[in-house]
C-alpha positions as CSV (number, residue, x, y, z in Angstrom):
1,M,193.9,71.3,-246.8
2,N,197.3,70.0,-245.8
3,Y,199.7,71.9,-243.6
4,L,203.5,71.5,-243.4
5,F,205.0,72.2,-240.0
6,D,208.6,72.8,-239.1
7,T,210.5,71.6,-236.1
8,N,210.2,74.7,-234.0
9,I,206.4,74.8,-234.3
10,L,206.2,71.2,-233.2
11,I,208.5,71.8,-230.2
12,Y,206.7,75.0,-229.1
13,Y,203.3,73.4,-229.6
14,F,204.2,70.2,-227.8
15,N,205.8,71.9,-224.7
16,G,203.2,74.7,-224.4
17,S,205.4,77.6,-225.3
18,L,202.9,79.3,-227.6
19,S,200.4,82.1,-226.8
20,E,196.8,80.9,-226.5
21,D,195.9,82.6,-229.8
22,V,198.7,80.9,-231.7
23,K,198.1,77.6,-230.0
24,K,194.4,77.8,-231.0
25,N,195.3,78.4,-234.6
26,I,197.8,75.6,-234.7
27,S,195.3,73.2,-233.0
28,E,192.8,74.1,-235.7
29,M,195.4,73.3,-238.4
30,L,196.3,70.0,-236.7
31,E,192.7,68.9,-237.0
32,H,193.2,68.7,-240.7
33,N,196.0,66.8,-242.5
34,F,199.5,67.9,-241.5
35,S,202.9,66.9,-242.7
36,I,206.4,67.1,-241.4
37,S,209.7,66.2,-243.0
38,V,211.6,63.3,-241.8
39,I,214.3,65.8,-240.6
40,S,211.7,67.6,-238.5
41,K,210.7,64.3,-237.0
42,M,214.2,63.5,-236.1
43,E,214.9,67.0,-234.7
44,F,211.6,66.9,-232.7
45,L,212.3,63.5,-231.1
46,G,215.9,64.5,-230.4
47,F,215.2,67.9,-229.0
48,N,214.4,66.8,-225.5
49,K,215.0,63.8,-223.4
50,F,211.5,62.6,-223.1
51,T,210.2,60.7,-220.1
52,T,208.6,57.5,-221.1
53,Q,205.2,59.0,-220.9
54,E,206.2,62.1,-223.0
55,R,207.8,59.8,-225.6
56,V,204.5,57.9,-225.9
57,Q,202.6,61.2,-226.3
58,A,205.2,62.5,-228.9
59,D,204.9,59.2,-230.9
60,R,201.1,59.4,-230.8
61,F,201.2,63.0,-231.9
62,L,203.5,62.2,-234.8
63,S,201.4,59.2,-235.8
64,F,198.8,61.7,-237.2
65,A,201.4,63.4,-239.4
66,K,202.3,62.5,-242.9
67,I,206.1,62.1,-242.8
68,I,207.8,63.4,-246.0
69,P,210.9,61.4,-246.8
70,L,214.0,62.9,-248.3
71,E,214.5,62.6,-252.0
72,D,217.8,62.5,-253.9
73,S,217.3,66.0,-255.2
74,I,216.8,67.3,-251.6
75,E,219.6,65.3,-250.2
76,N,222.0,66.6,-252.9
77,N,220.8,70.2,-252.4
78,Q,219.5,70.5,-256.0
């Protein structure tokens, strides 16, 4: 199974803003394949000014994701 996550879920999960139940469910999903759009990646990395250590953690976290690029039809809102 492959899950597609949006920016808010990434931010809330990464900064610990989720309830324990939701965090547990997301953690279980992240154990499988997960994807994010290139836009979500950009938004996630641009959301906060990461310290050097946090940036390393964020990059490592994203290294497990399949990044979905934009296609012409998406870019052109078709």
